[in-house]
C-alpha positions in Angstrom: 0.3 -0.1 0.0 1.2 3.3 -1.2 0.6 5.0 2.4 3.1 3.1 3.9 6.0 4.5 1.7 8.5 7.1 2.7 7.6 9.1 0.2 3.5 11.0 0.1 1.1 10.5 -2.3 3.9 8.5 -4.1 2.1 7.2 -7.0 0.9 10.8 -7.7 4.4 11.8 -8.5 5.4 12.5 -12.1 8.9 11.1 -13.0 10.2 14.5 -12.5 8.7 14.9 -9.0 10.2 11.3 -7.9 13.7 12.1 -8.8 13.8 15.3 -7.2 12.0 13.4 -3.7 13.7 10.1 -3.9 17.3 11.9 -3.2 16.6 12.2 0.5 15.3 8.5 0.7 18.3 6.0 2.2 18.9 2.7 0.6 16.3 0.7 2.4 13.4 3.4 1.9 14.4 3.1 -1.2 14.2 0.2 -1.6 10.9 -0.2 -0.3 9.9 2.4 -3.1 11.3 0.0 -5.9 9.6 -2.9 -4.6 6.0 -1.0 -4.3 7.0 -0.1 -7.9 8.0 -4.0 -9.4 4.9 -4.7 -7.5 2.2 -2.2 -8.5 3.0 0.3 -11.4 6.6 -1.3 -12.7 7.2 0.9 -15.3 10.4 1.1 -17.2 11.2 4.8 -16.2 10.5 4.9 -13.0 12.5 1.7 -12.0 15.6 3.2 -14.3 15.7 6.0 -11.7 15.0 4.3 -8.7 17.7 1.6 -9.9 20.3 4.5 -10.4 19.5 6.1 -7.2 20.3 3.0 -5.2 23.7 2.4 -7.5 24.4 5.9 -6.7 23.8 5.7 -2.8 26.1 2.2 -3.3 28.5 3.9 -4.8 29.2 6.3 -1.6 26.1 9.2 -2.4 24.6 10.3 0.9 21.1 10.8 1.0 19.8 14.7 1.6 18.1 15.8 4.3 14.5 17.0 4.6 11.3 15.4 5.3 8.7 14.1 2.7 5.9 15.6 4.5 7.4 19.0 4.1 8.1 18.6 0.0 7.0 21.2 -2.5 4.2 19.5 -4.1 3.5 16.6 -1.3 0.0 16.5 -0.6 -2.7 16.0 1.5 -3.8 12.4 1.8 -7.5 13.6 2.6 -9.3 13.4 -1.0 -11.6 15.9 -0.4 -11.3 18.8 -3.5 -9.1 22.1 -2.3 -11.6 24.0 -3.5 -15.8 23.6 -2.9 -17.8 24.2 -5.5 -19.6 27.0 -3.2 -16.0 29.3 -3.5 -15.7 28.6 -7.0 -16.1 31.1 -9.4 -19.3 31.5 -11.8 -19.1 30.3 -14.7 -19.1 33.4 -16.9 -15.9 33.6 -18.7 -15.1 37.2 -20.1 -14.1 37.3 -24.2 -11.1 36.1 -25.1 -10.0 40.1 -25.4 -11.7 41.7 -23.0 -15.2 42.2 -22.3 -17.9 43.1 -24.5 -19.0 45.8 -22.4 -15.4 47.1 -22.0 -13.7 46.5 -25.1 -13.0 50.0 -27.7 -14.8 50.6 -30.6 -11.2 51.3 -32.0 -12.4 54.4 -34.6 -15.9 53.0 -35.1 -18.7 55.7 -35.4 
């Protein structure tokens, strides 16, 4: 289950976000993420990024500091929408080049 992973909302991350977020993981945490990926999505580009990072750690790289829960792009695990329909704007999109009553006549009499 992805809730047990060291990266919140792992399954919703793009490859670019994942590439940055795994840098703070140690070898055990990264291995758990790789096992999860192989058991569930088994996406080739993701497996390649994870195995490359494992190789970096094996060669002496150190995890960067930081808490994954505070990482940019970390989302709440609650599935409530961030904006309720009651607070959404009305569906009255202005014309492409401005609002009709505010568009100048531009030389028309």
